[in-house]
N, C-alpha and C positions, 0 to 999 in steps of 0.2 A: 080610476080610469081618466085619461086625458081626453078632452074634447077639442078637436081642431076646427079651424075656420075654413069653410069651403068658399072658393072664389072662382071667377072666370079669369081668362088671361089678362084682362084689364084691371084685375084686383077688385072687381065688384062682388060684394057679399052674395053668397048663394045659400048658405045654411051651415049646418054643423054635422060632424061625423066623428066617430071614435078614431083614435090613432091607428088602431088595427084595421078598421075599414079603409082608411086613407092609404094604407100601405100594402094591402092584400090584393092579389090578382093584378088588374089594371089600375087599381087605386082610384082615388078621387083627388081632383086638383085642389090643393089647399095651400095656405100661407106657411112659409118657412123663413128662417133667417140664417145667414152665415155671417160670422164675425171674424174680422181680420184685425189683429193688433200689431202695431209697429213699435219698434224701439227708437231710441235717439239716433241710431246709426242707419235707420231706414230699412232694417231687417224686419221680416215679419215672423210671427210665431206660428209654428206648426205643432200639431199634436197627433200622436198615434192613437187613433180612436179605440175606445172600449165600448162597444155597443152591439145591439142585436143585428143591425144592418151595417155592413162594411166594417166589421170588427177587424182591428189590426191594420187598417188602411191609414195612410197619412192624410190628414185633413188640414184645412186652414185652422185658425185658432179654435173654431168650433161652430156647431150648428144646432138649432132647435126649432121649435114652432111657437108662434104666438098662440096662446090658449084662450078658449072660451071659459071665462070665470063665471061664478054664479050670477052676477048681475051685469056683466059687461064683457067685452072682448079686450084682451091685452093688445097693446100697440106693438109695432115692431121694436121700438126703442125699449119698452118695458120688458119684452121677451129677452132682448139683448142684455139688459141689466140683471135679470134673473139668472140667465146663463153665466154671466161673468162672476156673479157672487157665488153661485153653487159650484162651478167647475174650476174657477181660478181664484176665488176669495178676494176679488178686487172690485172696486167701484170707480169707474172712470167714465167720462163723457164719450159717447159714440155718435157718429153721424151716418145717416143713411146715404149711400153713394149711388146705387142703382139697383134695379131688380132684373131678374132673368127667369125664364120658364125652362124647365127641363123635365124629361121623363126617362127613367133608367130602371131596368129590371135587375133584381138581385134574387136569384133562386125563384121561389114562388111569391116573392114580394116585389115591391117597386117603390121608387120615389117618383111622385107626380106633383111637382111643386112650383109655385110662384115664389121665388126665393129673393128676399131683399138682402143686399150686402151692406153691412154696417162696419164702420172702421173707427179705430181709436188708437191713441198713442199711450204706451206705458213703459215702465222701466224694464230692464232686462232681468230683474231679480224675481220675477213671478215664478210660482211653483204650481204644477198641475195637481189636480185632485185624483189620486189613484183609483177612485171609484169610477171615473169617466175616461181616463186615458192611461195608456201604457208608458208613454214617453212624450217628450217635447223637444223642440230645438228651434233655434233662430236661423233664418235662411234669407238670402237675397232673392229677389224675384228671378234673377238670371240663373242662380243655382237651382232653384226649384223648376224652372222651365226646362233646364237640361236634364234633371232627374225624371221629369214627366216624359220627355222624349225617349229616354233610355228604358223606363219602366212604368208605362202609363197605368198598368193594373195595380200599382202600389198606392194610388191616390183615389180619393172619393170623386165621383163625377162632378159634384158641385165645386169642389176645390179646383179641379182642372178648368172649369168654366170661369170661375171667379178670378183665378190667376191670369188666365188668358185675357180677360177683359181689363184687369188692372194693368197688365203690361201694354195693352193696346192704347188705353186712354192716358197712360202716364202716371206712374206712382207718385212722383213729386207733386204733380198738379193737385192730386187728391189730398195730399197731406197738408197743403197750405190752407 
């Protein structure tokens, strides 16, 4: 059972709860991460999610939660490295860019998260782990924004928020 870290909107620690408690009903506000990887052409990596929540939706490179471990809490960066190793079999540096709060219902479950966006650059030759994703593709931010306008229900809520913020603040600025 995974134990997640409960926080307020300012990321102040409040306690712990199981992953199920955090996502059932109205959920509990907890830490989460979203990771965006870019290639040398400035395209970012999308994955078609294989997960209990938002299964089959397009997502940014991926998302998970910092975990409470037996002796300590995982940092946002450690959670990103765990995610990259397990889902993409890569180890690359990532940088925390910004955080955002969101709440979104999904059937009888929800996402109620303070989500840190982390970003890194990698080669275009990565392969997804079929245990975690159905498919992957590289996409420019403009292409993805167009797809979101045409079919918003094809993307995870956090992917839409993260991509909107990346477009607003300038992708090139963040890659430098």
